[in-house]
Kinemage of the C-alpha trace (Angstrom):
@kinemage 1
@onewidth
@group {chain A} dominant
@subgroup {mainchain}
@vectorlist {calphas} color= white
{ca met a 1} P -74.394 12.994 -27.765
{ca ser a 2} L -70.819 13.625 -27.842
{ca arg a 3} L -68.496 13.302 -30.871
{ca phe a 4} L -66.315 11.067 -28.423
{ca asp a 5} L -69.019 8.757 -27.705
{ca pro a 6} L -67.562 6.036 -30.068
{ca leu a 7} L -64.481 5.880 -27.864
{ca phe a 8} L -66.573 5.515 -24.690
{ca gln a 9} L -68.664 2.813 -26.391
{ca ala a 10} L -65.628 0.930 -27.434
{ca ala a 11} L -64.265 0.770 -23.899
{ca leu a 12} L -67.727 -0.201 -22.785
{ca asp a 13} L -68.159 -3.153 -25.221
{ca arg a 14} L -64.489 -4.350 -24.133
{ca ala a 15} L -65.755 -4.458 -20.738
{ca glu a 16} L -68.832 -6.350 -21.407
{ca ala a 17} L -66.821 -8.787 -23.448
{ca gln a 18} L -64.684 -9.452 -20.474
{ca asp a 19} L -67.555 -9.768 -17.954
{ca arg a 20} L -66.354 -6.331 -16.298
{ca arg a 21} L -68.840 -3.946 -17.117
{ca arg a 22} L -70.372 -1.833 -14.086
{ca arg a 23} L -73.944 -0.688 -13.987
{ca leu a 24} L -75.721 1.472 -11.215
{ca arg a 25} L -78.844 -0.185 -9.887
{ca pro a 26} L -80.858 2.265 -7.599
{ca leu a 27} L -82.465 0.382 -4.662
{ca glu a 28} L -84.394 1.381 -1.342
{ca pro a 29} L -82.617 0.436 1.975
{ca leu a 30} L -84.893 -1.158 4.503
{ca asp a 31} L -84.482 -2.476 8.123
{ca gly a 32} L -83.216 -5.561 9.246
{ca gly a 33} L -80.421 -5.885 6.876
{ca arg a 34} L -82.892 -5.809 3.672
{ca val a 35} L -83.095 -3.883 0.724
{ca arg a 36} L -86.211 -3.431 -1.870
{ca leu a 37} L -84.844 -3.729 -5.489
{ca gly a 38} L -87.202 -4.203 -8.483
{ca gly a 39} L -90.153 -4.122 -6.221
{ca arg a 40} L -88.817 -7.313 -4.291
{ca glu a 41} L -87.411 -7.405 -0.720
{ca leu a 42} L -83.957 -9.107 -0.821
{ca ile a 43} L -81.744 -10.004 2.105
{ca asp a 44} L -78.709 -7.314 1.727
{ca val a 45} L -75.183 -8.925 2.167
{ca ser a 46} L -73.366 -6.350 -0.138
{ca ser a 47} L -73.374 -3.297 2.265
{ca asn a 48} L -70.563 -2.109 4.708
{ca asp a 49} L -73.122 -0.939 7.217
{ca tyr a 50} L -71.815 -3.660 9.457
{ca leu a 51} L -73.775 -2.388 12.686
{ca gly a 52} L -76.930 -1.338 11.159
{ca leu a 53} L -76.280 2.308 12.260
{ca ser a 54} L -77.281 4.008 8.992
{ca arg a 55} L -81.039 3.462 10.233
{ca his a 56} L -80.522 4.086 13.968
{ca pro a 57} L -82.734 6.634 15.329
{ca ala a 58} L -80.050 8.312 17.215
{ca leu a 59} L -77.871 9.011 14.314
{ca ile a 60} L -81.094 10.364 12.265
{ca glu a 61} L -82.302 12.458 15.223
{ca arg a 62} L -78.889 14.123 15.675
{ca ala a 63} L -78.390 14.848 12.087
{ca arg a 64} L -81.781 16.424 12.063
{ca asp a 65} L -81.002 18.451 15.185
{ca trp a 66} L -77.519 19.792 14.007
{ca ala a 67} L -79.191 20.515 10.472
{ca ala a 68} L -81.709 22.686 12.366
{ca arg a 69} L -78.939 24.194 14.648
{ca tyr a 70} L -76.049 24.880 12.191
{ca gly a 71} L -77.366 24.482 8.818
{ca thr a 72} L -77.116 22.162 5.950
{ca gly a 73} L -73.657 22.926 4.764
{ca ala a 74} L -70.194 24.307 6.096
{ca gly a 75} L -70.012 26.959 3.113
{ca ala a 76} L -66.255 26.649 2.599
{ca ser a 77} L -63.048 24.506 3.218
{ca arg a 78} L -61.886 24.377 6.681
{ca leu a 79} L -58.976 26.834 6.166
{ca val a 80} L -61.354 29.683 4.667
{ca arg a 81} L -64.246 29.666 6.950
{ca gly a 82} L -65.350 25.941 7.041
{ca thr a 83} L -64.296 25.100 10.460
{ca phe a 84} L -67.130 25.149 13.056
{ca glu a 85} L -66.868 24.682 16.594
{ca ile a 86} L -68.449 21.335 16.101
{ca his a 87} L -65.842 19.889 13.870
{ca ala a 88} L -63.175 20.553 16.488
{ca val a 89} L -65.489 18.981 19.108
{ca val a 90} L -66.117 15.763 17.255
{ca glu a 91} L -62.669 15.328 15.967
{ca ala a 92} L -61.322 15.511 19.625
{ca arg a 93} L -63.975 12.968 20.507
{ca leu a 94} L -62.794 10.578 17.716
{ca ala a 95} L -59.120 11.109 18.780
{ca ala a 96} L -59.805 10.170 22.263
{ca leu a 97} L -61.468 7.067 21.459
{ca lys a 98} L -58.774 6.199 19.268
{ca gly a 99} L -56.126 7.042 21.680
{ca thr a 100} L -54.206 9.617 19.901
{ca glu a 101} L -53.609 13.230 20.470
{ca ala a 102} L -55.582 14.574 17.240
{ca ala a 103} L -57.787 13.664 14.361
{ca leu a 104} L -58.835 15.234 11.194
{ca phe a 105} L -61.811 14.742 8.988
{ca phe a 106} L -62.004 14.017 5.222
{ca ala a 107} L -64.673 13.824 2.613
{ca ser a 108} L -63.884 10.000 2.178
{ca gly a 109} L -61.176 7.324 2.940
{ca trp a 110} L -60.272 7.325 -0.854
{ca gln a 111} L -59.480 11.106 -0.644
{ca ala a 112} L -57.623 10.740 2.686
{ca asn a 113} L -55.459 7.988 1.397
{ca ala a 114} L -54.737 9.377 -1.968
{ca ser a 115} L -53.991 12.930 -0.450
{ca val a 116} L -52.448 12.206 2.683
{ca leu a 117} L -49.554 9.882 1.310
{ca pro a 118} L -48.061 12.588 -1.007
{ca ala a 119} L -47.826 14.984 2.296
{ca leu a 120} L -46.023 12.413 4.030
{ca phe a 121} L -43.677 11.458 1.308
{ca glu a 122} L -42.320 14.970 1.233
{ca leu a 123} L -40.822 14.622 4.578
{ca gly a 124} L -37.255 13.673 5.275
{ca asp a 125} L -34.119 13.648 3.127
{ca gly a 126} L -34.087 11.358 -0.092
{ca pro a 127} L -36.892 9.669 -1.696
{ca ala a 128} L -39.558 7.767 0.205
{ca leu a 129} L -39.087 4.047 0.474
{ca val a 130} L -42.762 2.488 0.514
{ca phe a 131} L -43.285 -0.883 1.435
{ca ala a 132} L -46.970 -2.084 0.766
{ca asp a 133} L -49.092 -4.981 1.214
{ca arg a 134} L -49.953 -6.276 -2.201
{ca leu a 135} L -53.660 -6.023 -1.509
{ca val a 136} L -53.814 -2.418 -0.172
{ca his a 137} L -56.689 -0.498 -1.474
{ca ala a 138} L -56.436 1.402 -4.752
{ca ser a 139} L -56.335 4.881 -2.797
{ca phe a 140} L -53.096 3.889 -1.561
{ca his a 141} L -51.797 3.057 -5.076
{ca his a 142} L -53.050 6.318 -6.390
{ca gly a 143} L -51.493 8.220 -3.423
{ca cys a 144} L -48.144 6.822 -4.374
{ca gln a 145} L -48.666 7.284 -8.178
{ca ala a 146} L -49.537 10.911 -7.403
{ca ala a 147} L -46.322 11.412 -5.493
{ca gly a 148} L -44.206 9.591 -8.044
{ca val a 149} L -43.054 6.935 -5.685
{ca arg a 150} L -42.658 3.224 -6.624
{ca gln a 151} L -43.856 0.768 -4.190
{ca ile a 152} L -41.878 -2.154 -2.925
{ca arg a 153} L -44.606 -4.648 -2.410
{ca phe a 154} L -44.532 -7.307 0.293
{ca arg a 155} L -46.534 -10.668 -0.220
{ca his a 156} L -50.074 -10.328 1.256
{ca asn a 157} L -50.073 -10.339 5.251
{ca asp a 158} L -46.489 -11.997 5.144
{ca leu a 159} L -44.534 -10.135 7.758
{ca asp a 160} L -41.576 -12.039 7.418
{ca his a 161} L -41.273 -11.019 3.756
{ca leu a 162} L -41.853 -7.160 4.914
{ca asp a 163} L -39.201 -7.607 7.615
{ca ser a 164} L -36.791 -9.022 5.106
{ca leu a 165} L -37.534 -6.387 2.389
{ca leu a 166} L -36.793 -3.748 4.868
{ca ala a 167} L -33.775 -5.240 6.004
{ca glu a 168} L -32.612 -5.390 2.309
{ca gln a 169} L -32.875 -1.798 1.906
{ca ala a 170} L -31.245 -0.877 5.249
{ca gly a 171} L -28.430 1.035 3.629
{ca glu a 172} L -30.579 3.234 1.293
{ca pro a 173} L -31.262 6.787 2.137
{ca gly a 174} L -34.845 7.989 2.521
{ca arg a 175} L -37.733 7.588 4.994
{ca arg a 176} L -39.323 4.338 5.245
{ca phe a 177} L -43.260 3.861 5.283
{ca ile a 178} L -45.210 0.713 5.911
{ca leu a 179} L -48.817 0.703 4.096
{ca ala a 180} L -51.269 -1.801 5.477
{ca glu a 181} L -54.757 -2.515 6.299
{ca ser a 182} L -56.047 -3.968 9.777
{ca val a 183} L -59.022 -5.633 7.999
{ca tyr a 184} L -58.624 -6.264 4.136
{ca ser a 185} L -61.879 -5.136 2.168
{ca met a 186} L -62.072 -8.144 -0.384
{ca asp a 187} L -60.691 -11.042 1.508
{ca gly a 188} L -61.849 -10.328 5.131
{ca asp a 189} L -58.579 -11.073 6.663
{ca arg a 190} L -56.800 -9.295 9.498
{ca ala a 191} L -53.041 -7.932 9.695
{ca asn a 192} L -51.234 -8.757 12.923
{ca val a 193} L -51.012 -5.034 14.056
{ca pro a 194} L -48.747 -5.476 16.929
{ca arg a 195} L -46.154 -7.260 14.848
{ca leu a 196} L -46.618 -4.609 12.147
{ca ala a 197} L -45.808 -1.830 14.812
{ca asp a 198} L -42.632 -3.921 16.056
{ca ile a 199} L -41.449 -4.238 12.686
{ca ala a 200} L -41.768 -0.622 11.905
{ca gly a 201} L -40.214 0.291 15.245
{ca arg a 202} L -37.078 -1.859 14.479
{ca his a 203} L -36.415 -0.457 11.123
{ca gly a 204} L -37.411 3.055 11.992
{ca ala a 205} L -40.453 3.140 9.448
{ca phe a 206} L -43.317 5.085 9.525
{ca leu a 207} L -46.584 2.907 9.778
{ca tyr a 208} L -49.772 3.834 8.045
{ca leu a 209} L -52.901 1.570 8.948
{ca asp a 210} L -56.031 1.813 7.098
{ca glu a 211} L -58.804 0.901 9.543
{ca ala a 212} L -61.898 1.487 7.249
{ca his a 213} L -63.353 -2.051 7.862
{ca ala a 214} L -62.196 -2.435 11.420
{ca thr a 215} L -63.436 0.800 12.762
{ca gly a 216} L -66.865 0.057 14.823
{ca val a 217} L -66.233 -3.671 14.499
{ca leu a 218} L -62.947 -4.880 15.990
{ca gly a 219} L -60.479 -3.745 18.753
{ca pro a 220} L -60.932 -2.278 22.011
{ca lys a 221} L -64.493 -0.736 22.305
{ca gly a 222} L -64.876 -1.241 18.520
{ca met a 223} L -62.252 1.444 17.710
{ca gly a 224} L -60.136 -0.624 15.483
{ca leu a 225} L -57.056 -2.913 15.731
{ca ser a 226} L -54.728 -0.211 16.330
{ca gly a 227} L -55.697 -0.360 19.821
{ca leu a 228} L -53.644 -3.563 20.092
{ca ala a 229} L -50.634 -1.869 19.582
{ca pro a 230} L -50.916 1.416 21.670
{ca gly a 231} L -48.473 4.052 20.348
{ca gly a 232} L -47.164 1.695 17.453
{ca val a 233} L -49.069 2.985 14.664
{ca asp a 234} L -48.045 6.398 13.421
{ca leu a 235} L -50.962 7.269 11.461
{ca val a 236} L -54.392 5.575 11.569
{ca met a 237} L -57.122 6.161 8.912
{ca gly a 238} L -60.613 5.005 9.000
{ca thr a 239} L -64.031 5.844 7.818
{ca phe a 240} L -67.601 6.746 9.022
{ca ser a 241} L -69.294 5.297 5.996
{ca lys a 242} L -69.150 1.685 7.090
{ca ala a 243} L -69.914 0.526 10.464
{ca leu a 244} L -70.518 3.920 11.983
{ca gly a 245} L -73.259 4.328 9.430
{ca ser a 246} L -72.853 7.690 7.785
{ca phe a 247} L -70.126 9.188 5.571
{ca gly a 248} L -66.766 10.734 5.580
{ca ala a 249} L -63.280 9.747 6.903
{ca tyr a 250} L -60.578 10.398 9.435
{ca val a 251} L -56.872 10.153 10.185
{ca ala a 252} L -55.561 10.212 13.626
{ca gly a 253} L -52.165 10.578 15.210
{ca ser a 254} L -49.912 13.138 16.915
{ca arg a 255} L -50.928 16.660 17.375
{ca thr a 256} L -48.021 17.826 15.242
{ca met a 257} L -48.573 15.594 12.397
{ca ile a 258} L -52.272 16.600 12.501
{ca asp a 259} L -51.245 20.148 12.391
{ca tyr a 260} L -48.844 19.397 9.343
{ca leu a 261} L -51.519 17.800 7.308
{ca thr a 262} L -54.144 20.529 8.002
{ca gly a 263} L -51.927 22.475 5.588
{ca ala a 264} L -50.116 19.999 3.308
{ca ser a 265} L -52.726 17.496 2.365
{ca ser a 266} L -54.411 18.752 -0.908
{ca gly a 267} L -57.649 16.628 -0.142
{ca phe a 268} L -58.329 18.490 2.877
{ca val a 269} L -56.922 21.929 1.964
{ca tyr a 270} L -59.211 22.018 -1.223
{ca thr a 271} L -62.276 20.405 0.014
{ca thr a 272} L -65.436 21.892 1.391
{ca ala a 273} L -65.914 20.823 5.153
{ca leu a 274} L -68.032 18.168 6.241
{ca pro a 275} L -71.649 19.415 6.685
{ca pro a 276} L -73.422 19.916 10.072
{ca pro a 277} L -75.900 17.031 9.574
{ca leu a 278} L -73.262 14.592 8.853
{ca leu a 279} L -71.140 15.610 12.046
{ca gly a 280} L -74.317 15.161 14.047
{ca ala a 281} L -74.727 11.417 12.778
{ca ile a 282} L -70.862 11.048 13.304
{ca asp a 283} L -71.276 12.218 16.803
{ca ala a 284} L -74.219 10.018 17.742
{ca ala a 285} L -72.463 7.013 16.251
{ca leu a 286} L -69.409 7.647 18.558
{ca asp a 287} L -71.621 7.514 21.511
{ca leu a 288} L -72.970 4.365 20.568
{ca val a 289} L -70.080 2.460 19.219
{ca pro a 290} L -68.529 1.782 22.714
{ca thr a 291} L -71.525 0.379 24.174
{ca leu a 292} L -72.281 -2.134 21.182
{ca asp a 293} L -70.139 -5.189 22.517
{ca ala a 294} L -73.266 -7.512 22.182
{ca glu a 295} L -73.770 -6.409 18.560
{ca arg a 296} L -70.276 -6.965 17.677
{ca ala a 297} L -70.323 -10.494 19.438
{ca his a 298} L -73.367 -11.297 17.292
{ca leu a 299} L -71.743 -10.108 14.136
{ca ala a 300} L -68.680 -12.045 14.663
{ca ala a 301} L -70.824 -15.302 15.458
{ca leu a 302} L -72.678 -14.851 12.208
{ca ala a 303} L -69.305 -14.486 10.212
{ca asp a 304} L -68.117 -17.889 11.964
{ca arg a 305} L -71.321 -19.548 11.139
{ca leu a 306} L -71.100 -18.436 7.527
{ca arg a 307} L -67.638 -19.590 7.210
{ca arg a 308} L -68.310 -22.959 8.548
{ca gly a 309} L -71.316 -23.501 6.164
{ca leu a 310} L -69.358 -22.447 3.264
{ca arg a 311} L -66.436 -24.595 4.179
{ca thr a 312} L -68.676 -27.650 4.468
{ca leu a 313} L -69.760 -26.851 0.991
{ca gly a 314} L -65.999 -26.947 -0.024
{ca val a 315} L -66.083 -23.184 -0.896
{ca asp a 316} L -62.963 -21.355 -0.390
{ca thr a 317} L -63.577 -18.343 1.935
{ca ala a 318} L -59.823 -16.962 1.512
{ca gly a 319} L -58.797 -16.614 5.003
{ca ser a 320} L -61.620 -14.583 6.189
{ca thr a 321} L -61.644 -13.694 9.689
{ca ala a 322} L -63.847 -10.754 9.916
{ca gln a 323} L -67.543 -9.850 8.948
{ca ile a 324} L -66.585 -10.103 5.366
{ca val a 325} L -66.790 -13.349 3.889
{ca pro a 326} L -65.790 -13.937 0.454
{ca ala a 327} L -66.874 -16.961 -1.642
{ca met a 328} L -64.162 -17.548 -4.143
{ca val a 329} L -65.439 -18.509 -7.517
{ca gly a 330} L -62.601 -17.564 -9.921
{ca arg a 331} L -64.020 -16.590 -13.275
{ca glu a 332} L -65.892 -13.288 -13.817
{ca ala a 333} L -68.944 -14.939 -15.720
{ca glu a 334} L -69.508 -17.404 -13.162
{ca ala a 335} L -69.326 -15.060 -10.269
{ca leu a 336} L -71.989 -13.014 -12.113
{ca thr a 337} L -74.240 -16.196 -12.816
{ca leu a 338} L -74.106 -16.942 -9.079
{ca ala a 339} L -74.985 -13.295 -7.888
{ca arg a 340} L -77.987 -13.352 -10.552
{ca arg a 341} L -79.109 -16.839 -9.134
{ca leu a 342} L -78.761 -15.643 -5.636
{ca glu a 343} L -80.674 -12.500 -6.351
{ca ala a 344} L -83.601 -14.571 -8.083
{ca glu a 345} L -83.835 -16.417 -4.632
{ca gly a 346} L -84.112 -13.200 -2.674
{ca val a 347} L -80.468 -12.278 -1.723
{ca leu a 348} L -78.408 -9.339 -2.904
{ca ala a 349} L -74.755 -10.473 -2.981
{ca val a 350} L -72.515 -8.690 -5.407
{ca ala a 351} L -70.014 -10.278 -7.711
{ca ile a 352} L -66.596 -8.578 -7.249
{ca arg a 353} L -64.380 -8.811 -10.534
{ca pro a 354} L -61.067 -7.409 -11.777
{ca pro a 355} L -59.530 -5.003 -11.546
{ca thr a 356} L -61.087 -4.739 -7.957
{ca val a 357} L -59.531 -8.331 -7.263
{ca pro a 358} L -56.726 -9.896 -9.002
{ca lys a 359} L -57.601 -11.806 -12.282
{ca gly a 360} L -58.937 -15.199 -11.638
{ca ser a 361} L -60.086 -14.479 -8.245
{ca ser a 362} L -63.702 -13.177 -8.969
{ca arg a 363} L -66.025 -13.889 -5.819
{ca ile a 364} L -69.309 -13.179 -4.161
{ca arg a 365} L -68.359 -10.866 -1.308
{ca phe a 366} L -70.695 -11.557 1.722
{ca ala a 367} L -70.751 -8.386 3.921
{ca leu a 368} L -72.749 -9.194 7.033
{ca ser a 369} L -74.435 -6.836 9.454
{ca ala a 370} L -75.393 -7.074 13.067
{ca ala a 371} L -78.909 -6.505 11.768
{ca his a 372} L -78.972 -10.150 10.121
{ca ser a 373} L -79.916 -13.134 11.892
{ca ala a 374} L -78.659 -16.708 11.909
{ca ala a 375} L -81.848 -17.621 9.890
{ca asp a 376} L -80.408 -15.095 7.214
{ca val a 377} L -77.057 -16.702 7.208
{ca asp a 378} L -78.503 -20.486 6.958
{ca arg a 379} L -80.505 -19.341 3.993
{ca leu a 380} L -77.067 -17.930 2.365
{ca ile a 381} L -75.549 -21.330 2.948
{ca glu a 382} L -78.448 -23.155 1.585
{ca leu a 383} L -78.767 -21.090 -1.627
{ca val a 384} L -74.967 -21.081 -2.029
{ca gly a 385} L -75.092 -24.932 -1.775
{ca ala a 386} L -77.897 -25.215 -4.370
{ca his a 387} L -76.271 -22.741 -7.036
{ca trp a 388} L -72.657 -23.179 -6.621
{ca pro a 389} L -70.670 -23.521 -9.925
{ca thr a 390} L -70.299 -27.288 -10.493
{ca his a 391} L -66.963 -27.348 -11.862
{ca gln a 392} L -65.348 -25.471 -8.868
{ca pro a 393} L -63.038 -27.681 -6.825
{ca ala a 394} L -63.323 -27.938 -3.036
{ca ala a 395} L -61.267 -25.876 -0.915
């Protein structure tokens, strides 16, 4: 009991009244894109484990092996004594697959974005001019806020608008930065990465691309859409916690930039290094991902099947073209009701509400996995059709 509990309770009550309160729900992951929750087995369409690698025997075995060989923890930050030979080896493997000179590992994608951006903004003369897609991740916003930098936001995936904003600021001093994602986590749509790279090149802007939801799933050998613009993306960020099945994040780019960030990014400098078992899982995933074209094709086919089915029902899927397929509901209460009804029918599909998404755009975010089947997708379509809020207009 804390004397400040009334303040916390008041905030919780406000969130409850707005249908925005969050609660933790422990569950047990199972094979086949399933979970056990409350003693029931459910189809899980809420996880970012897009290739089902979190339960792959190769990742589990290498994590065990490297734990036995190197221990369960790194013991310190990388700049103190936490850099093991295996850190350098796996970072070099990742860089080679991304087609960059070097890479650097972080504890999470949020930490990477939030701490790398302030380090980058310190470069050059004058204030940083930051042009950000209006739907970039919260970690981007935090990084800009921490650096005291105001964003110039362009309309979502509207690269003509980005181009015009850069042209308007042509005479202003300061280094230009473009912040974008290759796949947007809530809408499941993609950026035109080659055009982003072209715009950045013409305006002398630094292009920072978040590949968290593309790494493992899209692009050459599944290593992200930055591969469609070789040399055109200045810094690529991605995660190991989604399609690669474990945890952690990376940034990849030139050797000189990575050397700079090693000493300038607070999230790297002041954080204990990734533990050996996690590095083992990452290393095994890097073996597998380039070989999983069939799994990626299956995943893409499932997403197409789900989009077609939802659109037949008149459900807006927000321009999705990836493995993330939102069913746009609108109001928070109705999104929660739909999620509860799906769960009662054997599907774990989470309602996404503000502030994660803009007000009035609450949704069920279906995140598919290669572990799912066509029958699973058909069941989703059937259940959405049976329980969709009746007031919702057709797309």
